[in-house]
C-alpha positions, -999 to 999 in steps of 0.1 A, spaced: -3 0 3 12 33 -9 23 58 18 -6 83 20 20 110 29 36 109 -5 -1 117 -21 3 152 -34 -21 177 -22 -45 179 -49 -81 194 -43 -111 187 -64 -108 225 -76 -68 214 -89 -82 183 -106 -111 202 -124 -92 234 -132 -66 214 -148 -89 187 -170 -110 222 -181 -78 239 -193 -69 206 -212 -105 202 -227 -105 239 -240 -65 243 -248 -73 282 -233 -73 299 -200 -99 324 -215 -122 293 -224 -115 278 -193 -119 307 -173 -153 314 -189 -167 278 -185 -153 277 -148 -168 309 -142 -136 324 -130 -111 351 -135 -82 338 -162 -52 350 -134 -75 325 -110 -72 296 -134 -39 302 -140 -29 301 -101 -47 269 -97 -31 253 -125 3 265 -115 -5 252 -79 -13 218 -91 20 215 -113 40 227 -81 26 200 -60 28 172 -86 67 186 -92 59 185 -130 46 209 -160 16 196 -173 8 226 -200 29 240 -223 20 280 -227 18 299 -258 5 333 -268 -27 324 -276 -33 287 -264 -17 259 -243 -9 223 -251 -2 193 -229 31 184 -221 41 144 -219 32 146 -183 2 161 -191 -10 136 -215 -3 109 -189 -20 127 -158 -51 142 -173 -68 113 -183 -66 98 -148 -75 130 -133 -108 129 -155 -112 93 -142 -107 105 -104 -134 133 -111 -158 109 -128 -155 83 -99 -160 110 -75 -190 126 -90 -208 94 -90 -197 85 -57 -212 117 -46 -243 113 -63 -250 78 -46 -244 96 -12 -268 123 -18 -297 100 -29 -290 83 6 -317 110 22 -344 98 -3 -337 130 -26 -319 134 -57 -293 163 -57 -265 175 -80 -266 197 -115 -276 182 -147 -262 200 -181 -281 193 -213 -275 203 -247 -304 203 -269 -313 216 -305 -334 250 -305 -365 232 -319 -364 203 -290 -359 232 -264 -390 251 -272 -417 226 -267 -406 193 -259 -379 203 -233 -399 223 -210 -427 199 -210 -405 173 -194 -387 197 -171 -420 202 -155 -421 167 -149 -390 160 -135 -390 191 -113 -419 178 -96 -398 146 -92 -367 163 -84 -368 194 -71 -332 198 -60 -313 185 -92 -301 222 -106 -304 220 -147 -288 238 -169 -298 239 -208 -278 249 -234 -294 256 -265 -275 256 -299 -274 244 -335 -263 209 -347 -228 215 -343 -230 231 -310 -248 203 -296 -223 175 -307 -192 199 -294 -209 199 -258 -213 162 -260 -180 155 -270 -162 180 -248 -179 164 -214 -194 200 -210 -233 184 -213 -242 151 -198 -262 142 -229 -275 160 -257 -305 159 -282 -296 166 -318 -287 157 -350 -277 117 -353 -257 118 -387 -223 124 -390 -210 121 -352 -177 124 -341 -160 93 -330 -167 85 -299 -204 99 -292 -232 75 -298 -270 82 -307 -300 65 -289 -340 69 -292 -335 76 -330 -360 87 -349 -365 102 -384 -384 134 -378 -408 151 -404 -409 188 -412 -445 206 -415 -455 238 -433 -467 266 -411 -486 296 -425 -510 322 -414 -545 306 -410 -558 331 -440 -529 319 -464 -533 311 -499 -523 276 -492 -544 270 -462 -571 250 -478 -546 222 -498 -545 190 -480 -506 192 -481 -480 214 -494 -449 212 -518 -418 227 -518 -427 242 -552 -462 257 -540 -443 279 -514 -411 282 -537 -421 323 -543 -431 325 -509 -416 347 -482 -398 324 -457 -388 330 -420 -359 307 -417 -333 297 -396 -296 306 -400 -277 292 -430 -256 275 -409 -280 254 -393 -286 218 -398 -320 219 -404 -317 250 -429 -292 229 -447 -315 203 -451 -343 220 -465 -321 239 -488 -304 208 -503 -342 192 -509 -353 227 -525 -322 229 -547 -330 189 -557 -365 201 -569 -353 227 -586 -367 256 -558 -347 285 -546 -363 297 -514 -367 336 -508 -353 333 -470 -369 369 -462 -368 368 -425 -337 349 -407 -341 339 -367 -328 316 -347 -353 316 -321 -388 294 -329 -409 315 -306 -402 347 -328 -404 323 -360 -439 315 -349 -451 346 -343 -436 361 -376 -457 336 -394 -489 345 -371 -483 381 -382 -485 371 -418 -448 381 -426 -440 347 -446 -444 307 -443 -418 287 -426 -405 249 -422 -403 235 -391 -398 199 -375 -427 178 -358 -414 189 -324 -412 223 -326 -448 224 -337 -471 248 -313 -497 235 -295 -533 242 -307 -555 277 -307 -526 297 -323 -531 320 -354 -512 293 -375 -520 267 -398 -502 234 -400 -500 214 -431 -480 180 -440 -452 190 -464 -450 163 -493 -429 146 -504 -417 147 -470 -384 156 -458 -368 142 -425 -340 149 -403 -325 121 -381 -321 129 -345 -313 114 -313 -306 115 -279 -264 116 -277 -238 108 -252 -206 96 -248 -196 60 -257 -172 56 -230 -193 71 -199 -223 63 -181 -251 83 -177 -254 96 -141 -287 92 -120 -297 125 -127 -292 120 -165 -310 85 -163 -339 99 -143 -344 129 -164 -341 106 -198 -371 84 -186 -397 112 -184 -380 129 -212 -378 100 -241 -415 92 -246 -424 128 -251 -394 135 -271 -404 104 -294 -440 112 -294 -434 151 -307 -405 140 -330 -427 112 -348 -452 139 -358 -489 145 -358 -518 147 -387 -521 185 -391 -551 204 -406 
């Protein structure tokens, strides 16, 4: 058995700071994520290096890289943090109430309607779990999962980086939304050519949904008139209701009934492949498992679409 007097005097704060700096490769980014000052991050890293007796990072003008010692130590530090977190969460459940923090990366279409509904049910069962939602486009969700910032993500399941797996997969159909008195509102379904000349309320050009729709339109010889660009579905539906244009949205983002909007199926159908994303080599924490038990049925039901009229 090792002499405990030889164990370096490193705290969880030291380990967490070192691992975060290694993930981001930048003192500025690490300080932002940890909500600390940049000098504070630098000081803690220097303390860790001094207590270990080795340099973990080579400092550059704009970024840092791991030394050979760092590449050996940091994976061990990540494992220690993960094991500590799991044990801490187990201990917190001994009083019958789950505690801790849950970080979810989500496409904005999912966080618009499905995620809030699941959070209401989750909060009733687990009021002491603090939840952070990181809304973003396809690439941002995948990056949050890959970096370990998010416990899991809800996003595009195609073209995932190595080490990320997708579960609860579904091919989500898209629908056309328009004002109730629109000229196309009487049609049972709408084609891309039907709306080719209409002013469109659209997501940004770098969003996965926008790219999917533009490619489908191009294949059919249609060029959309992207009249208004927004990155919020709440704004998108408001603009449509006010007669500023039509929009194509995924099923999970469709508003509840009673709005000033008509929802029509898109023919031929356009779908996107989405699912729940997580790291392949990391087990989900109890808080994540508890949330997904509530979220997954709601997610699948919403993403599979509905008949609209």
